[in-house]
N, C-alpha and C positions, 0 to 999 in steps of 0.2 A: 391727131394721130393717137392710136391706142398704145399706151406704154405698159399695159397690164399683160403679164405672161402667166399662163396656166402651166405650172410645173407638175408633171406626173411621173411617178416611179412605177413603171410597169413590171418591175422585177424580172424574173426569168420567164421568157416568153418565146414561143416559136417564131421563127423569122417570118413565115407567111402570114400568120395571124397579126403580127406587128405591122407588116406592110399593108395589109387590108385596113387596119385601124388608121394608119397614116393617110391612106387614100381617102378614107371617110372624112377625116379632119380637113384635108386639102379641098375636097369637093364642097364642104360647107363654106370654106373661105371663098372659093370661086363663086358659089351661088350668091353669097352676100355681096361680093363686088359687082356681079351682074345686076342684082336688084338695085344697088346704089346707083348704077349708071342709068338704068331704065326709069326708075322712079324718083331719083334724087333723094333717096331715103336717108342718107347720111349715117347708116349703121356702121359701127366700128367692126373691123375684122378681128377675130380672135387670134392670139399668138400662143403657140404651144412650145414647150421644151420638154422632151421626153427622155427619160432614162430607161434603158432596157438592156438586159443581158440575154444573149441567145445561147441555147444549149450546144 
């Protein structure tokens, strides 16, 4: 189990831009899990903790 967490401070950012970024992060996690199941790759899935303020 991956216990490393990437902490990012996105600062003041538009809601839609932030949503799109989170969707990209989520897609990467899902892709990694799919690869692990298909190929038994054993890759760790990344963890993210985002700080953001919306205008």
